[in-house]
Jmol script that loads the backbone (N, CA, C; Angstrom):
load data "model"
ATOM      1  N   MET A   1      93.422 115.163 104.679  1.00  0.00           N
ATOM      2  CA  MET A   1      92.643 113.992 104.304  1.00  0.00           C
ATOM      3  C   MET A   1      92.109 113.359 105.594  1.00  0.00           C
ATOM      4  N   THR A   2      90.819 113.082 105.581  1.00  0.00           N
ATOM      5  CA  THR A   2      90.229 112.472 106.764  1.00  0.00           C
ATOM      6  C   THR A   2      90.609 110.998 106.847  1.00  0.00           C
ATOM      7  N   LYS A   3      90.394 110.425 108.005  1.00  0.00           N
ATOM      8  CA  LYS A   3      90.714 109.010 108.211  1.00  0.00           C
ATOM      9  C   LYS A   3      89.857 108.129 107.294  1.00  0.00           C
ATOM     10  N   VAL A   4      88.595 108.484 107.134  1.00  0.00           N
ATOM     11  CA  VAL A   4      87.684 107.718 106.270  1.00  0.00           C
ATOM     12  C   VAL A   4      88.147 107.785 104.813  1.00  0.00           C
ATOM     13  N   GLU A   5      88.519 108.985 104.355  1.00  0.00           N
ATOM     14  CA  GLU A   5      89.021 109.135 102.980  1.00  0.00           C
ATOM     15  C   GLU A   5      90.285 108.312 102.779  1.00  0.00           C
ATOM     16  N   LYS A   6      91.156 108.335 103.763  1.00  0.00           N
ATOM     17  CA  LYS A   6      92.407 107.579 103.680  1.00  0.00           C
ATOM     18  C   LYS A   6      92.126 106.077 103.585  1.00  0.00           C
ATOM     19  N   GLU A   7      91.181 105.596 104.395  1.00  0.00           N
ATOM     20  CA  GLU A   7      90.815 104.182 104.350  1.00  0.00           C
ATOM     21  C   GLU A   7      90.206 103.814 103.004  1.00  0.00           C
ATOM     22  N   GLN A   8      89.359 104.697 102.470  1.00  0.00           N
ATOM     23  CA  GLN A   8      88.775 104.458 101.144  1.00  0.00           C
ATOM     24  C   GLN A   8      89.859 104.389 100.078  1.00  0.00           C
ATOM     25  N   LEU A   9      90.805 105.293 100.167  1.00  0.00           N
ATOM     26  CA  LEU A   9      91.892 105.345  99.197  1.00  0.00           C
ATOM     27  C   LEU A   9      92.755 104.090  99.275  1.00  0.00           C
ATOM     28  N   VAL A  10      93.061 103.642 100.472  1.00  0.00           N
ATOM     29  CA  VAL A  10      93.851 102.416 100.638  1.00  0.00           C
ATOM     30  C   VAL A  10      93.098 101.225 100.047  1.00  0.00           C
ATOM     31  N   THR A  11      91.793 101.168 100.256  1.00  0.00           N
ATOM     32  CA  THR A  11      90.974 100.095  99.686  1.00  0.00           C
ATOM     33  C   THR A  11      91.011 100.142  98.161  1.00  0.00           C
ATOM     34  N   ILE A  12      90.908 101.338  97.604  1.00  0.00           N
ATOM     35  CA  ILE A  12      90.972 101.506  96.143  1.00  0.00           C
ATOM     36  C   ILE A  12      92.335 101.046  95.624  1.00  0.00           C
ATOM     37  N   ILE A  13      93.395 101.445  96.293  1.00  0.00           N
ATOM     38  CA  ILE A  13      94.750 101.069  95.866  1.00  0.00           C
ATOM     39  C   ILE A  13      94.928  99.556  95.915  1.00  0.00           C
ATOM     40  N   GLU A  14      94.507  98.937  97.009  1.00  0.00           N
ATOM     41  CA  GLU A  14      94.646  97.487  97.126  1.00  0.00           C
ATOM     42  C   GLU A  14      93.846  96.755  96.062  1.00  0.00           C
ATOM     43  N   SER A  15      92.665  97.261  95.751  1.00  0.00           N
ATOM     44  CA  SER A  15      91.842  96.670  94.699  1.00  0.00           C
ATOM     45  C   SER A  15      92.515  96.802  93.337  1.00  0.00           C
ATOM     46  N   GLU A  16      93.066  97.989  93.057  1.00  0.00           N
ATOM     47  CA  GLU A  16      93.767  98.208  91.788  1.00  0.00           C
ATOM     48  C   GLU A  16      94.996  97.305  91.673  1.00  0.00           C
ATOM     49  N   ILE A  17      95.701  97.106  92.779  1.00  0.00           N
ATOM     50  CA  ILE A  17      96.874  96.226  92.767  1.00  0.00           C
ATOM     51  C   ILE A  17      96.455  94.806  92.408  1.00  0.00           C
ATOM     52  N   GLN A  18      95.363  94.328  92.979  1.00  0.00           N
ATOM     53  CA  GLN A  18      94.874  92.984  92.660  1.00  0.00           C
ATOM     54  C   GLN A  18      94.487  92.875  91.189  1.00  0.00           C
ATOM     55  N   LYS A  19      93.778  93.878  90.673  1.00  0.00           N
ATOM     56  CA  LYS A  19      93.364  93.860  89.270  1.00  0.00           C
ATOM     57  C   LYS A  19      94.574  93.872  88.339  1.00  0.00           C
ATOM     58  N   LEU A  20      95.535  94.738  88.655  1.00  0.00           N
ATOM     59  CA  LEU A  20      96.720  94.839  87.798  1.00  0.00           C
ATOM     60  C   LEU A  20      97.553  93.568  87.839  1.00  0.00           C
ATOM     61  N   THR A  21      97.663  92.946  88.991  1.00  0.00           N
ATOM     62  CA  THR A  21      98.415  91.698  89.102  1.00  0.00           C
ATOM     63  C   THR A  21      97.796  90.629  88.208  1.00  0.00           C
ATOM     64  N   ALA A  22      96.466  90.528  88.232  1.00  0.00           N
ATOM     65  CA  ALA A  22      95.775  89.563  87.365  1.00  0.00           C
ATOM     66  C   ALA A  22      95.961  89.922  85.893  1.00  0.00           C
ATOM     67  N   LYS A  23      95.869  91.215  85.578  1.00  0.00           N
ATOM     68  CA  LYS A  23      96.025  91.661  84.191  1.00  0.00           C
ATOM     69  C   LYS A  23      97.438  91.375  83.681  1.00  0.00           C
ATOM     70  N   ILE A  24      98.427  91.578  84.529  1.00  0.00           N
ATOM     71  CA  ILE A  24      99.816  91.315  84.131  1.00  0.00           C
ATOM     72  C   ILE A  24     100.006  89.839  83.803  1.00  0.00           C
ATOM     73  N   GLU A  25      99.443  88.966  84.627  1.00  0.00           N
ATOM     74  CA  GLU A  25      99.550  87.526  84.358  1.00  0.00           C
ATOM     75  C   GLU A  25      98.881  87.168  83.039  1.00  0.00           C
ATOM     76  N   GLU A  26      97.753  87.788  82.764  1.00  0.00           N
ATOM     77  CA  GLU A  26      97.046  87.542  81.505  1.00  0.00           C
ATOM     78  C   GLU A  26      97.866  88.046  80.318  1.00  0.00           C
ATOM     79  N   LEU A  27      98.436  89.241  80.447  1.00  0.00           N
ATOM     80  CA  LEU A  27      99.211  89.820  79.344  1.00  0.00           C
ATOM     81  C   LEU A  27     100.486  89.031  79.072  1.00  0.00           C
ATOM     82  N   LYS A  28     101.045  88.427  80.095  1.00  0.00           N
ATOM     83  CA  LYS A  28     102.262  87.626  79.899  1.00  0.00           C
ATOM     84  C   LYS A  28     102.017  86.491  78.909  1.00  0.00           C
ATOM     85  N   GLN A  29     100.811  85.957  78.900  1.00  0.00           N
ATOM     86  CA  GLN A  29     100.481  84.879  77.966  1.00  0.00           C
ATOM     87  C   GLN A  29     100.497  85.365  76.521  1.00  0.00           C
ATOM     88  N   PHE A  30     100.136  86.624  76.317  1.00  0.00           N
ATOM     89  CA  PHE A  30     100.060  87.172  74.961  1.00  0.00           C
ATOM     90  C   PHE A  30     101.385  87.764  74.476  1.00  0.00           C
ATOM     91  N   THR A  31     102.373  87.832  75.352  1.00  0.00           N
ATOM     92  CA  THR A  31     103.642  88.449  74.970  1.00  0.00           C
ATOM     93  C   THR A  31     104.748  87.416  74.779  1.00  0.00           C
ATOM     94  N   ARG A  32     104.363  86.185  74.715  1.00  0.00           N
ATOM     95  CA  ARG A  32     105.369  85.141  74.456  1.00  0.00           C
ATOM     96  C   ARG A  32     105.913  85.309  73.035  1.00  0.00           C
ATOM     97  N   PRO A  33     107.178  84.941  72.843  1.00  0.00           N
ATOM     98  CA  PRO A  33     107.757  85.055  71.491  1.00  0.00           C
ATOM     99  C   PRO A  33     106.969  84.234  70.471  1.00  0.00           C
ATOM    100  N   ILE A  34     106.932  84.722  69.250  1.00  0.00           N
ATOM    101  CA  ILE A  34     106.239  84.036  68.166  1.00  0.00           C
ATOM    102  C   ILE A  34     107.264  83.190  67.426  1.00  0.00           C
ATOM    103  N   SER A  35     107.075  81.922  67.505  1.00  0.00           N
ATOM    104  CA  SER A  35     108.030  80.999  66.908  1.00  0.00           C
ATOM    105  C   SER A  35     107.976  81.079  65.383  1.00  0.00           C
ATOM    106  N   PRO A  36     109.143  81.161  64.740  1.00  0.00           N
ATOM    107  CA  PRO A  36     109.153  81.188  63.266  1.00  0.00           C
ATOM    108  C   PRO A  36     108.734  79.846  62.670  1.00  0.00           C
ATOM    109  N   ASP A  37     108.695  78.807  63.502  1.00  0.00           N
ATOM    110  CA  ASP A  37     108.307  77.483  63.014  1.00  0.00           C
ATOM    111  C   ASP A  37     106.795  77.333  62.867  1.00  0.00           C
ATOM    112  N   ASP A  38     106.035  78.234  63.483  1.00  0.00           N
ATOM    113  CA  ASP A  38     104.582  78.170  63.367  1.00  0.00           C
ATOM    114  C   ASP A  38     104.163  78.500  61.936  1.00  0.00           C
ATOM    115  N   ALA A  39     103.409  77.607  61.344  1.00  0.00           N
ATOM    116  CA  ALA A  39     102.971  77.792  59.961  1.00  0.00           C
ATOM    117  C   ALA A  39     101.656  78.579  59.965  1.00  0.00           C
ATOM    118  N   ILE A  40     101.772  79.895  60.161  1.00  0.00           N
ATOM    119  CA  ILE A  40     100.558  80.708  60.227  1.00  0.00           C
ATOM    120  C   ILE A  40     100.432  81.655  59.032  1.00  0.00           C
ATOM    121  N   GLY A  41     101.379  81.647  58.145  1.00  0.00           N
ATOM    122  CA  GLY A  41     101.312  82.508  56.977  1.00  0.00           C
ATOM    123  C   GLY A  41     101.946  83.864  57.237  1.00  0.00           C
ATOM    124  N   ARG A  42     102.398  84.499  56.172  1.00  0.00           N
ATOM    125  CA  ARG A  42     103.129  85.755  56.299  1.00  0.00           C
ATOM    126  C   ARG A  42     102.261  86.874  56.894  1.00  0.00           C
ATOM    127  N   ILE A  43     101.052  87.057  56.360  1.00  0.00           N
ATOM    128  CA  ILE A  43     100.164  88.122  56.855  1.00  0.00           C
ATOM    129  C   ILE A  43      99.765  87.850  58.303  1.00  0.00           C
ATOM    130  N   SER A  44      99.406  86.615  58.581  1.00  0.00           N
ATOM    131  CA  SER A  44      99.017  86.263  59.945  1.00  0.00           C
ATOM    132  C   SER A  44     100.185  86.450  60.910  1.00  0.00           C
ATOM    133  N   ARG A  45     101.392  86.133  60.455  1.00  0.00           N
ATOM    134  CA  ARG A  45     102.577  86.318  61.300  1.00  0.00           C
ATOM    135  C   ARG A  45     102.793  87.806  61.586  1.00  0.00           C
ATOM    136  N   MET A  46     102.608  88.642  60.566  1.00  0.00           N
ATOM    137  CA  MET A  46     102.764  90.091  60.768  1.00  0.00           C
ATOM    138  C   MET A  46     101.711  90.604  61.754  1.00  0.00           C
ATOM    139  N   ASP A  47     100.482  90.105  61.635  1.00  0.00           N
ATOM    140  CA  ASP A  47      99.436  90.484  62.591  1.00  0.00           C
ATOM    141  C   ASP A  47      99.798  90.037  64.004  1.00  0.00           C
ATOM    142  N   ALA A  48     100.303  88.827  64.117  1.00  0.00           N
ATOM    143  CA  ALA A  48     100.680  88.293  65.429  1.00  0.00           C
ATOM    144  C   ALA A  48     101.813  89.115  66.043  1.00  0.00           C
ATOM    145  N   ILE A  49     102.773  89.507  65.223  1.00  0.00           N
ATOM    146  CA  ILE A  49     103.890  90.322  65.714  1.00  0.00           C
ATOM    147  C   ILE A  49     103.387  91.699  66.135  1.00  0.00           C
ATOM    148  N   ASN A  50     102.500  92.282  65.340  1.00  0.00           N
ATOM    149  CA  ASN A  50     101.915  93.581  65.680  1.00  0.00           C
ATOM    150  C   ASN A  50     101.137  93.497  66.992  1.00  0.00           C
ATOM    151  N   ASN A  51     100.318  92.458  67.136  1.00  0.00           N
ATOM    152  CA  ASN A  51      99.558  92.272  68.373  1.00  0.00           C
ATOM    153  C   ASN A  51     100.480  92.082  69.569  1.00  0.00           C
ATOM    154  N   LYS A  52     101.554  91.342  69.382  1.00  0.00           N
ATOM    155  CA  LYS A  52     102.515  91.116  70.462  1.00  0.00           C
ATOM    156  C   LYS A  52     103.126  92.443  70.902  1.00  0.00           C
ATOM    157  N   THR A  53     103.427  93.308  69.959  1.00  0.00           N
ATOM    158  CA  THR A  53     103.990  94.617  70.277  1.00  0.00           C
ATOM    159  C   THR A  53     103.012  95.435  71.125  1.00  0.00           C
ATOM    160  N   ILE A  54     101.752  95.378  70.773  1.00  0.00           N
ATOM    161  CA  ILE A  54     100.715  96.100  71.527  1.00  0.00           C
ATOM    162  C   ILE A  54     100.599  95.520  72.937  1.00  0.00           C
ATOM    163  N   PHE A  55     100.593  94.197  73.041  1.00  0.00           N
ATOM    164  CA  PHE A  55     100.512  93.557  74.357  1.00  0.00           C
ATOM    165  C   PHE A  55     101.761  93.842  75.192  1.00  0.00           C
ATOM    166  N   ASP A  56     102.929  93.918  74.548  1.00  0.00           N
ATOM    167  CA  ASP A  56     104.165  94.268  75.264  1.00  0.00           C
ATOM    168  C   ASP A  56     104.048  95.656  75.892  1.00  0.00           C
ATOM    169  N   ALA A  57     103.526  96.608  75.129  1.00  0.00           N
ATOM    170  CA  ALA A  57     103.364  97.969  75.646  1.00  0.00           C
ATOM    171  C   ALA A  57     102.354  97.990  76.794  1.00  0.00           C
ATOM    172  N   SER A  58     101.273  97.261  76.654  1.00  0.00           N
ATOM    173  CA  SER A  58     100.274  97.187  77.725  1.00  0.00           C
ATOM    174  C   SER A  58     100.872  96.563  78.978  1.00  0.00           C
ATOM    175  N   LEU A  59     101.693  95.549  78.801  1.00  0.00           N
ATOM    176  CA  LEU A  59     102.344  94.893  79.933  1.00  0.00           C
ATOM    177  C   LEU A  59     103.288  95.855  80.648  1.00  0.00           C
ATOM    178  N   ARG A  60     104.072  96.598  79.888  1.00  0.00           N
ATOM    179  CA  ARG A  60     104.986  97.588  80.492  1.00  0.00           C
ATOM    180  C   ARG A  60     104.207  98.643  81.277  1.00  0.00           C
ATOM    181  N   ASN A  61     103.133  99.140  80.685  1.00  0.00           N
ATOM    182  CA  ASN A  61     102.308 100.153  81.356  1.00  0.00           C
ATOM    183  C   ASN A  61     101.689  99.608  82.638  1.00  0.00           C
ATOM    184  N   ALA A  62     101.201  98.377  82.592  1.00  0.00           N
ATOM    185  CA  ALA A  62     100.591  97.768  83.774  1.00  0.00           C
ATOM    186  C   ALA A  62     101.625  97.564  84.876  1.00  0.00           C
ATOM    187  N   LYS A  63     102.820  97.138  84.510  1.00  0.00           N
ATOM    188  CA  LYS A  63     103.885  96.943  85.503  1.00  0.00           C
ATOM    189  C   LYS A  63     104.305  98.278  86.127  1.00  0.00           C
ATOM    190  N   THR A  64     104.374  99.306  85.313  1.00  0.00           N
ATOM    191  CA  THR A  64     104.736 100.635  85.822  1.00  0.00           C
ATOM    192  C   THR A  64     103.686 101.133  86.806  1.00  0.00           C
ATOM    193  N   ARG A  65     102.428 101.006  86.441  1.00  0.00           N
ATOM    194  CA  ARG A  65     101.355 101.469  87.331  1.00  0.00           C
ATOM    195  C   ARG A  65     101.322 100.645  88.612  1.00  0.00           C
ATOM    196  N   LEU A  66     101.535  99.348  88.501  1.00  0.00           N
ATOM    197  CA  LEU A  66     101.571  98.486  89.685  1.00  0.00           C
ATOM    198  C   LEU A  66     102.675  98.932  90.634  1.00  0.00           C
ATOM    199  N   SER A  67     103.833  99.209  90.086  1.00  0.00           N
ATOM    200  CA  SER A  67     104.956  99.674  90.902  1.00  0.00           C
ATOM    201  C   SER A  67     104.619 100.995  91.594  1.00  0.00           C
ATOM    202  N   GLN A  68     104.000 101.913  90.864  1.00  0.00           N
ATOM    203  CA  GLN A  68     103.618 103.203  91.444  1.00  0.00           C
ATOM    204  C   GLN A  68     102.604 103.027  92.571  1.00  0.00           C
ATOM    205  N   LEU A  69     101.626 102.149  92.368  1.00  0.00           N
ATOM    206  CA  LEU A  69     100.614 101.912  93.398  1.00  0.00           C
ATOM    207  C   LEU A  69     101.236 101.283  94.646  1.00  0.00           C
ATOM    208  N   GLU A  70     102.149 100.362  94.429  1.00  0.00           N
ATOM    209  CA  GLU A  70     102.819  99.726  95.573  1.00  0.00           C
ATOM    210  C   GLU A  70     103.644 100.747  96.356  1.00  0.00           C
ATOM    211  N   GLN A  71     104.301 101.653  95.642  1.00  0.00           N
ATOM    212  CA  GLN A  71     105.073 102.700  96.317  1.00  0.00           C
ATOM    213  C   GLN A  71     104.165 103.632  97.115  1.00  0.00           C
ATOM    214  N   ILE A  72     103.051 104.017  96.538  1.00  0.00           N
ATOM    215  CA  ILE A  72     102.107 104.898  97.230  1.00  0.00           C
ATOM    216  C   ILE A  72     101.536 104.204  98.459  1.00  0.00           C
ATOM    217  N   LEU A  73     101.232 102.926  98.339  1.00  0.00           N
ATOM    218  CA  LEU A  73     100.671 102.185  99.465  1.00  0.00           C
ATOM    219  C   LEU A  73     101.647 102.162 100.645  1.00  0.00           C
ATOM    220  N   LYS A  74     102.935 102.115 100.355  1.00  0.00           N
ATOM    221  CA  LYS A  74     103.949 102.142 101.419  1.00  0.00           C
ATOM    222  C   LYS A  74     103.937 103.476 102.168  1.00  0.00           C
ATOM    223  N   LEU A  75     103.456 104.529 101.507  1.00  0.00           N
ATOM    224  CA  LEU A  75     103.437 105.863 102.111  1.00  0.00           C
ATOM    225  C   LEU A  75     102.148 106.163 102.872  1.00  0.00           C
ATOM    226  N   LYS A  76     101.264 105.178 102.999  1.00  0.00           N
ATOM    227  CA  LYS A  76      99.937 105.454 103.572  1.00  0.00           C
ATOM    228  C   LYS A  76      99.998 106.015 104.988  1.00  0.00           C
ATOM    229  N   ASN A  77     101.033 105.708 105.740  1.00  0.00           N
ATOM    230  CA  ASN A  77     101.147 106.234 107.102  1.00  0.00           C
ATOM    231  C   ASN A  77     102.116 107.408 107.191  1.00  0.00           C
ATOM    232  N   ASP A  78     102.595 107.821 106.035  1.00  0.00           N
ATOM    233  CA  ASP A  78     103.517 108.947 105.957  1.00  0.00           C
ATOM    234  C   ASP A  78     102.704 110.244 105.861  1.00  0.00           C
ATOM    235  N   GLY A  79     103.246 111.306 106.333  1.00  0.00           N
ATOM    236  CA  GLY A  79     102.571 112.598 106.276  1.00  0.00           C
ATOM    237  C   GLY A  79     102.413 113.142 104.871  1.00  0.00           C
ATOM    238  N   SER A  80     103.135 112.584 103.909  1.00  0.00           N
ATOM    239  CA  SER A  80     103.064 113.087 102.535  1.00  0.00           C
ATOM    240  C   SER A  80     102.021 112.359 101.694  1.00  0.00           C
ATOM    241  N   PHE A  81     101.291 111.449 102.280  1.00  0.00           N
ATOM    242  CA  PHE A  81     100.256 110.699 101.568  1.00  0.00           C
ATOM    243  C   PHE A  81      99.141 111.656 101.150  1.00  0.00           C
ATOM    244  N   GLY A  82      98.914 111.793  99.842  1.00  0.00           N
ATOM    245  CA  GLY A  82      97.877 112.693  99.329  1.00  0.00           C
ATOM    246  C   GLY A  82      98.317 114.136  99.214  1.00  0.00           C
ATOM    247  N   ILE A  83      99.626 114.386  99.356  1.00  0.00           N
ATOM    248  CA  ILE A  83     100.175 115.739  99.284  1.00  0.00           C
ATOM    249  C   ILE A  83     101.011 115.856  98.009  1.00  0.00           C
ATOM    250  N   CYS A  84     100.874 116.969  97.305  1.00  0.00           N
ATOM    251  CA  CYS A  84     101.634 117.219  96.081  1.00  0.00           C
ATOM    252  C   CYS A  84     103.127 117.272  96.404  1.00  0.00           C
ATOM    253  N   ASN A  85     103.922 116.558  95.633  1.00  0.00           N
ATOM    254  CA  ASN A  85     105.373 116.527  95.845  1.00  0.00           C
ATOM    255  C   ASN A  85     106.033 117.869  95.540  1.00  0.00           C
ATOM    256  N   LYS A  86     105.385 118.687  94.724  1.00  0.00           N
ATOM    257  CA  LYS A  86     105.997 119.940  94.294  1.00  0.00           C
ATOM    258  C   LYS A  86     105.608 121.120  95.190  1.00  0.00           C
ATOM    259  N   CYS A  87     104.317 121.370  95.315  1.00  0.00           N
ATOM    260  CA  CYS A  87     103.865 122.558  96.055  1.00  0.00           C
ATOM    261  C   CYS A  87     103.476 122.248  97.499  1.00  0.00           C
ATOM    262  N   ARG A  88     103.438 120.959  97.844  1.00  0.00           N
ATOM    263  CA  ARG A  88     103.119 120.499  99.207  1.00  0.00           C
ATOM    264  C   ARG A  88     101.681 120.806  99.619  1.00  0.00           C
ATOM    265  N   GLN A  89     100.794 121.037  98.645  1.00  0.00           N
ATOM    266  CA  GLN A  89      99.374 121.254  98.925  1.00  0.00           C
ATOM    267  C   GLN A  89      98.647 119.910  98.841  1.00  0.00           C
ATOM    268  N   ARG A  90      97.494 119.854  99.469  1.00  0.00           N
ATOM    269  CA  ARG A  90      96.683 118.636  99.464  1.00  0.00           C
ATOM    270  C   ARG A  90      96.132 118.382  98.059  1.00  0.00           C
ATOM    271  N   ILE A  91      96.253 117.159  97.580  1.00  0.00           N
ATOM    272  CA  ILE A  91      95.664 116.768  96.297  1.00  0.00           C
ATOM    273  C   ILE A  91      94.199 116.419  96.581  1.00  0.00           C
ATOM    274  N   PRO A  92      93.262 116.966  95.809  1.00  0.00           N
ATOM    275  CA  PRO A  92      91.843 116.691  96.053  1.00  0.00           C
ATOM    276  C   PRO A  92      91.537 115.184  96.069  1.00  0.00           C
ATOM    277  N   PHE A  93      90.705 114.807  97.017  1.00  0.00           N
ATOM    278  CA  PHE A  93      90.367 113.394  97.203  1.00  0.00           C
ATOM    279  C   PHE A  93      89.768 112.773  95.942  1.00  0.00           C
ATOM    280  N   GLU A  94      88.908 113.506  95.244  1.00  0.00           N
ATOM    281  CA  GLU A  94      88.284 112.977  94.025  1.00  0.00           C
ATOM    282  C   GLU A  94      89.339 112.647  92.966  1.00  0.00           C
ATOM    283  N   ARG A  95      90.375 113.446  92.891  1.00  0.00           N
ATOM    284  CA  ARG A  95      91.481 113.193  91.951  1.00  0.00           C
ATOM    285  C   ARG A  95      92.244 111.937  92.358  1.00  0.00           C
ATOM    286  N   LEU A  96      92.467 111.793  93.655  1.00  0.00           N
ATOM    287  CA  LEU A  96      93.185 110.619  94.156  1.00  0.00           C
ATOM    288  C   LEU A  96      92.375 109.341  93.957  1.00  0.00           C
ATOM    289  N   LYS A  97      91.053 109.440  94.034  1.00  0.00           N
ATOM    290  CA  LYS A  97      90.225 108.260  93.809  1.00  0.00           C
ATOM    291  C   LYS A  97      90.377 107.744  92.378  1.00  0.00           C
ATOM    292  N   LEU A  98      90.545 108.667  91.436  1.00  0.00           N
ATOM    293  CA  LEU A  98      90.689 108.272  90.033  1.00  0.00           C
ATOM    294  C   LEU A  98      92.084 107.743  89.720  1.00  0.00           C
ATOM    295  N   ARG A  99      93.093 108.405  90.243  1.00  0.00           N
ATOM    296  CA  ARG A  99      94.496 108.021  90.003  1.00  0.00           C
ATOM    297  C   ARG A  99      95.246 108.082  91.336  1.00  0.00           C
ATOM    298  N   PRO A 100      95.076 107.078  92.184  1.00  0.00           N
ATOM    299  CA  PRO A 100      95.677 107.140  93.520  1.00  0.00           C
ATOM    300  C   PRO A 100      97.205 107.220  93.515  1.00  0.00           C
ATOM    301  N   GLU A 101      97.833 106.849  92.419  1.00  0.00           N
ATOM    302  CA  GLU A 101      99.297 106.873  92.365  1.00  0.00           C
ATOM    303  C   GLU A 101      99.860 108.254  92.009  1.00  0.00           C
ATOM    304  N   ILE A 102      98.968 109.195  91.711  1.00  0.00           N
ATOM    305  CA  ILE A 102      99.406 110.528  91.298  1.00  0.00           C
ATOM    306  C   ILE A 102     100.122 111.216  92.456  1.00  0.00           C
ATOM    307  N   ARG A 103     101.179 111.942  92.133  1.00  0.00           N
ATOM    308  CA  ARG A 103     101.969 112.608  93.171  1.00  0.00           C
ATOM    309  C   ARG A 103     102.009 114.122  93.008  1.00  0.00           C
ATOM    310  N   LEU A 104     101.314 114.609  91.983  1.00  0.00           N
ATOM    311  CA  LEU A 104     101.265 116.043  91.734  1.00  0.00           C
ATOM    312  C   LEU A 104      99.827 116.514  91.648  1.00  0.00           C
ATOM    313  N   CYS A 105      99.559 117.706  92.148  1.00  0.00           N
ATOM    314  CA  CYS A 105      98.230 118.289  91.987  1.00  0.00           C
ATOM    315  C   CYS A 105      98.072 118.724  90.522  1.00  0.00           C
ATOM    316  N   ALA A 106      96.856 119.054  90.137  1.00  0.00           N
ATOM    317  CA  ALA A 106      96.579 119.445  88.753  1.00  0.00           C
ATOM    318  C   ALA A 106      97.364 120.684  88.340  1.00  0.00           C
ATOM    319  N   THR A 107      97.513 121.634  89.249  1.00  0.00           N
ATOM    320  CA  THR A 107      98.232 122.866  88.948  1.00  0.00           C
ATOM    321  C   THR A 107      99.719 122.584  88.641  1.00  0.00           C
ATOM    322  N   CYS A 108     100.350 121.794  89.482  1.00  0.00           N
ATOM    323  CA  CYS A 108     101.778 121.485  89.289  1.00  0.00           C
ATOM    324  C   CYS A 108     101.996 120.569  88.078  1.00  0.00           C
ATOM    325  N   LEU A 109     101.029 119.745  87.777  1.00  0.00           N
ATOM    326  CA  LEU A 109     101.133 118.848  86.626  1.00  0.00           C
ATOM    327  C   LEU A 109     101.153 119.643  85.324  1.00  0.00           C
ATOM    328  N   LYS A 110     100.437 120.782  85.295  1.00  0.00           N
ATOM    329  CA  LYS A 110     100.377 121.622  84.102  1.00  0.00           C
ATOM    330  C   LYS A 110     101.652 122.427  83.898  1.00  0.00           C
ATOM    331  N   ARG A 111     102.379 122.661  84.966  1.00  0.00           N
ATOM    332  CA  ARG A 111     103.587 123.487  84.859  1.00  0.00           C
ATOM    333  C   ARG A 111     104.712 122.792  84.189  1.00  0.00           C
TER     334      ARG A 111
END
end "model"
wireframe off; spacefill off
backbone 0.3
color backbone group
């Protein structure tokens, strides 16, 4: 990986971290418990509970991805940055631009 590619990747990761941090704060508002005292009706309550479940899953996914991005960012000066954990081959830059937290090349991911 060239120095320019590495700098681009770090910029992408930092940008994604900022976006995810904002998204997590937003999702936290939608995952608050639904009080049984709210007079919203049975159907509306079921919809609210269903929506909360969806937002809970989105929040978990966002937190997981944020953690992965933060871990990858810590490795930016490590020799394994952009290298497949399994076969030790270089992960294509275009793939890393799309999913910078990925740790496996496409070949090893299929295995």
